[in-house]
C-alpha positions in Angstrom: 63.1 156.0 -15.8 61.4 156.0 -19.2 62.0 159.6 -20.2 65.1 161.7 -20.5 65.8 165.3 -19.4 65.1 167.8 -22.2 62.3 165.8 -23.7 59.2 167.7 -24.8 56.4 165.7 -23.2 53.0 165.7 -24.8 54.2 168.6 -27.1 54.0 171.1 -24.2 56.1 170.2 -21.1 59.9 170.3 -21.2 61.2 167.7 -18.7 63.8 169.5 -16.6 64.6 167.2 -13.6 63.7 163.7 -12.7 62.3 163.6 -9.1 61.6 160.0 -8.5 59.3 157.1 -9.4 57.0 154.6 -7.7 54.9 151.6 -8.6 52.6 153.6 -10.9 54.8 156.2 -12.6 57.4 159.0 -12.6 57.5 162.5 -11.2 59.3 165.3 -13.0 60.0 169.0 -12.7 58.9 170.4 -16.0 58.6 173.8 -17.7 55.2 174.6 -19.2 56.2 176.1 -22.6 52.8 177.8 -22.9 53.0 179.7 -19.6 56.7 179.6 -19.0 56.0 178.3 -15.4 57.7 175.5 -13.6 55.3 172.7 -12.6 55.4 169.2 -11.2 54.2 166.4 -13.5 53.3 162.9 -12.3 53.2 160.6 -15.3 51.4 157.4 -14.7 51.9 154.1 -16.5 50.1 153.4 -19.8 46.5 152.1 -19.6 43.9 150.8 -21.9 40.7 152.7 -22.7 38.8 151.1 -19.8 41.6 151.9 -17.3 41.7 155.5 -18.5 38.0 156.0 -18.0 38.2 154.6 -14.5 41.2 156.9 -13.7 39.5 160.0 -15.0 36.4 159.2 -13.0 38.5 159.0 -9.8 40.2 162.2 -10.6 36.9 164.1 -10.9 36.2 163.2 -7.3 39.6 164.2 -6.1 39.5 167.5 -8.1 36.8 168.9 -5.8 38.9 168.3 -2.7 40.5 171.5 -1.3 42.5 171.7 1.9 45.7 173.6 2.8 47.5 170.3 3.6 46.6 168.6 0.3 48.5 169.2 -2.9 45.8 170.0 -5.4 46.3 168.9 -9.0 45.7 171.6 -11.5 44.4 169.3 -14.1 44.6 165.8 -15.7 45.7 165.2 -19.2 46.2 162.1 -21.3 49.3 161.8 -23.4 47.8 160.3 -26.6 51.2 159.3 -27.8 51.5 156.4 -25.3 48.1 156.5 -23.5 49.7 157.6 -20.2 47.6 159.9 -18.0 49.5 162.6 -16.1 48.7 165.2 -13.4 50.0 168.7 -13.5 50.6 170.1 -10.0 52.2 173.0 -8.2 55.9 172.5 -7.9 57.2 172.2 -4.3 60.9 173.1 -4.6 61.6 172.0 -1.0 61.0 168.4 -1.9 59.4 165.7 0.2 59.6 164.6 3.8 62.0 161.8 2.7 64.9 164.2 2.6 64.4 164.9 6.3 64.7 161.3 7.5 66.8 161.0 10.6 67.3 164.8 11.0 63.9 166.1 12.0 63.8 167.9 15.4 60.9 167.4 17.8 59.5 170.9 17.3 59.4 170.1 13.5 57.9 166.7 14.3 54.8 168.3 15.9 54.4 170.6 12.9 54.7 167.5 10.6 52.2 165.5 12.6 49.7 168.4 12.8 49.8 169.1 9.0 49.7 165.5 7.8 47.0 164.5 10.3 44.9 167.6 9.3 45.1 166.5 5.6 44.1 163.0 6.5 41.3 164.1 8.7 39.8 166.1 5.8 40.0 163.1 3.5 38.5 160.8 6.1 35.6 163.1 6.8 34.4 162.9 3.2 31.3 161.0 2.3 32.2 158.3 1.6 35.6 158.6 3.4 38.6 158.8 1.2 41.4 156.4 2.3 44.8 157.4 1.0 46.3 153.9 1.3 49.8 155.0 0.5 51.0 157.4 3.3 54.8 157.6 3.3 57.5 160.3 3.3 57.7 160.4 -0.5 54.0 161.3 -0.7 54.3 164.2 1.8 55.8 167.3 0.2 57.1 170.5 1.8 55.3 173.6 0.5 57.1 176.9 -0.1 55.7 178.2 3.2 57.1 175.3 5.1 53.9 173.4 5.6 53.5 169.8 4.8 51.1 168.7 2.1 49.8 165.2 1.1 50.0 164.1 -2.5 48.7 161.0 -4.4 45.3 161.1 -2.6 41.9 160.3 -4.1 43.0 157.1 -5.8 40.5 154.5 -4.6 41.0 150.8 -4.3 39.4 150.3 -7.7 41.8 152.7 -9.4 44.8 151.2 -7.6 43.7 147.8 -8.9 43.5 149.2 -12.4 47.0 150.7 -12.0 48.3 147.5 -10.5 47.0 145.5 -13.5 48.6 147.9 -15.8 51.9 147.7 -13.9 52.0 143.9 -14.0 55.3 144.0 -15.8 56.8 146.7 -13.6 59.4 145.4 -11.2 58.4 147.0 -7.9 57.9 145.9 -4.3 55.3 148.5 -3.6 54.9 150.0 -0.1 54.9 146.9 2.1 56.8 148.7 4.9 53.9 151.1 5.4 51.1 148.4 5.4 49.4 147.7 8.7 48.8 144.2 10.1 45.2 144.2 9.0 46.3 144.5 5.4 47.8 141.1 5.6 44.5 139.4 6.6 42.4 137.3 4.3 39.6 139.7 4.0 41.1 143.1 4.1 38.9 146.2 3.6 40.2 149.8 3.4 39.7 151.6 6.7 40.8 155.0 8.0 42.9 153.4 10.7 45.1 151.9 8.0 46.3 155.4 7.1 47.1 156.1 10.7 49.3 153.0 10.9 51.1 154.1 7.8 51.5 157.5 9.3 53.0 155.9 12.4 55.7 154.3 10.3 56.3 157.6 8.5 56.7 159.4 11.9 59.2 156.8 13.0 61.1 156.9 9.8 61.5 160.7 9.5 62.7 160.8 13.2 64.9 157.8 13.3 66.0 157.5 9.7 65.1 153.9 9.4 62.0 151.7 9.0 60.4 149.9 11.9 59.8 146.1 11.8 62.8 145.6 9.5 60.8 147.2 6.6 58.4 144.3 6.6 55.4 146.3 7.8 52.5 144.8 9.8 53.3 141.3 8.8 56.0 141.3 11.5 53.5 142.6 14.0 51.2 139.8 13.2 54.0 137.4 14.1 54.4 139.0 17.6 57.0 141.8 16.9 56.8 144.6 19.5 56.2 148.2 18.6 59.6 150.1 18.6 60.5 153.1 20.6 62.0 156.4 19.6 65.5 157.3 20.8 65.8 159.0 24.3 66.4 162.4 22.8 62.7 162.6 21.9 60.0 163.1 24.5 57.7 160.4 25.9 54.7 162.3 24.5 56.1 162.0 21.0 57.1 158.4 21.5 53.6 157.5 22.8 51.9 159.2 19.8 54.0 157.3 17.4 53.4 154.0 19.2 49.6 154.5 19.4 49.5 155.0 15.7 51.3 151.6 15.3 48.8 149.8 17.6 48.1 146.3 16.2 44.3 146.6 16.4 42.7 149.2 14.2 40.2 150.3 16.8 43.0 151.1 19.3 44.6 153.8 17.0 43.9 157.5 17.4 41.9 159.2 14.7 43.4 161.8 12.4 41.3 164.5 14.0 42.6 163.6 17.5 46.2 163.7 16.3 45.6 167.1 14.7 44.2 168.6 17.9 46.9 167.1 20.1 49.8 168.2 17.8 48.4 171.7 17.4 48.4 172.1 21.2 51.9 170.8 21.5 53.0 173.4 18.9 51.7 176.1 21.2 53.8 174.8 24.1 50.9 173.3 26.0 50.7 169.9 27.7 47.4 168.4 26.5 45.9 165.1 27.6 45.5 162.2 25.3 42.0 162.1 24.0 42.2 158.5 22.9 42.9 155.3 24.9 46.3 153.9 25.4 46.3 150.5 23.5 47.2 147.4 25.4 50.2 146.6 23.3 51.6 150.1 23.9 50.9 150.0 27.7 52.6 146.5 27.9 56.0 147.8 26.6 55.9 151.4 27.7 55.5 152.1 31.5 55.1 155.8 30.9 52.1 155.1 28.6 50.6 152.7 31.0 50.8 155.2 33.8 48.7 157.6 31.7 45.7 155.4 31.7 42.9 157.2 33.6 41.6 155.6 36.7 38.3 156.0 38.6 37.0 154.6 41.9 33.6 152.9 42.0 32.0 151.5 45.1 28.8 149.4 44.9 27.0 149.0 48.3 25.3 145.7 48.8 24.5 146.3 52.5 20.9 146.6 53.7 19.7 149.4 55.9 19.9 147.2 59.0 23.5 146.2 58.3 26.3 147.0 60.6 29.2 149.3 59.5 30.8 148.1 56.3 34.3 148.0 54.9 34.7 149.6 51.5 37.1 148.7 48.7 38.4 151.0 45.9 38.6 149.7 42.4 40.4 150.9 39.3 38.4 151.3 36.1 40.3 151.9 32.9 38.1 153.7 30.3 40.8 153.1 27.7 40.4 149.4 27.4 37.3 148.9 29.5 39.4 146.7 31.6 37.8 147.2 35.0 37.8 145.8 38.5 34.6 146.2 40.5 34.5 145.9 44.2 31.4 145.5 46.4 30.8 146.6 49.9 30.1 143.6 52.1 28.3 143.9 55.5 30.7 143.2 58.4 29.6 140.5 60.7 28.6 141.5 64.2 31.6 141.8 66.5 31.8 139.4 69.5 32.6 140.7 72.9 36.1 139.3 72.6 36.9 139.9 69.0 39.4 137.5 67.3 42.1 138.8 64.9 40.7 140.1 61.6 41.0 137.5 58.9 40.0 138.5 55.3 40.3 137.0 51.9 41.1 139.1 48.8 39.7 138.4 45.4 38.9 140.4 42.3 36.3 140.1 39.6 37.7 141.8 36.5 35.5 142.7 33.6 37.2 142.9 30.2 35.2 144.3 27.3 37.2 144.8 24.1 35.9 146.8 21.2 36.5 144.0 18.6 33.3 143.4 16.7 31.3 144.1 19.8 32.8 141.0 21.4 32.8 140.9 25.2 34.8 138.6 27.4 34.9 138.1 31.1 37.8 136.9 33.2 38.7 136.3 36.9 41.9 137.7 38.2 43.7 138.3 41.5 44.3 141.9 42.2 46.0 143.4 45.3 44.2 146.7 44.7 40.9 145.4 46.0 40.2 143.4 49.1 36.7 142.1 49.7 36.4 141.2 53.4 34.9 137.8 54.3 32.6 138.0 57.4 34.5 136.8 60.5 33.8 133.2 61.5 32.5 133.1 65.2 31.5 130.2 67.3 28.6 129.9 69.8 29.2 127.5 72.8 25.6 127.6 73.9 24.2 126.4 70.6 27.0 123.8 70.4 26.0 122.2 73.7 22.3 122.2 72.9 22.9 120.4 69.6 25.2 117.9 71.3 22.6 117.2 74.0 19.8 116.7 71.5 21.9 114.3 69.4 22.9 112.3 72.6 19.3 112.0 73.7 18.2 110.7 70.3 21.0 108.1 70.3 20.1 107.0 73.8 16.4 106.5 72.9 17.4 104.4 69.9 19.7 102.1 72.0 16.9 101.7 74.6 14.4 100.8 72.0 16.7 98.1 70.6 17.5 96.6 74.0 13.9 96.7 75.3 
């Protein structure tokens, strides 16, 4: 903490109460001596002239954003005394979501998810999309009316790089706990789904009161760590939502819009269906989630019009992961007058098409859900004796030729 209570900041704002700090600055409750109003001030670290220009350019973009679940900054100023930019915002006396960690009830959780997801959906639908990159309880404030609002949005990767350079001497570990597995790859690019993963960590933290993955973020998931579960006092629906947000692959996670719609219906007491696919890594550890995967039956008939009656097989197609088993109708062999016991062989051809970079793979698997009958093997004594007689005749002629 660089400043002290009672200081008159930038010759206008009396600092009343220190609210916290992060990698890039401090947050204070202050009194505007010109208007006599209480405001919140976020004071960023000192920057050079180039950094200030970049920061002001980013703020101009964020200033035009207006949504009920975003905390809008009233204006940006530069404290010329120490070259530190600062934002003046509406003060939220209820604090941030961090004060609710471990004490949030499920009914409040759906409200929390609906509000934060709605704010993210608005940011993500901008052109180009705005990726928050730092979703966590400290950056989600509780408005006077009880709604949740996102702060610290609109700072792009370029601006964060500028702040990081300026903060080179600041001792901070950053927000590693909220970084998804993709952010530890060699060529990371900001994507909307990274905000969803951070949101999943935030949901878990406010409900459980602790960080998943031992606070090491997606780096643990890259090493094979499983997605955690919520305690039994929370519903499976809430548990599945949290786990889907924490899916390892970015394309498996729900969108902010989907989360908004689902949580809004839950707030109304309804039982909506998931509009996104259940990720493989969630289905693998959560039987309840796996059971929710939609299934369809497809029958492909390969029999000709002259074929005898056919035996059909049902097959399960999973639209979530495009993991599908396809069964074909096979013509049944003509039945002899004295039919033998039915002998069939079961096999499955499973098609697996994942959404990763349009890559498609195919695999063979055994599956008890589908049995493809093999035509019965029948013998014909008449043809057997004819063939034997012909072979014997040929052999006899050869022997006679050799002797004669």
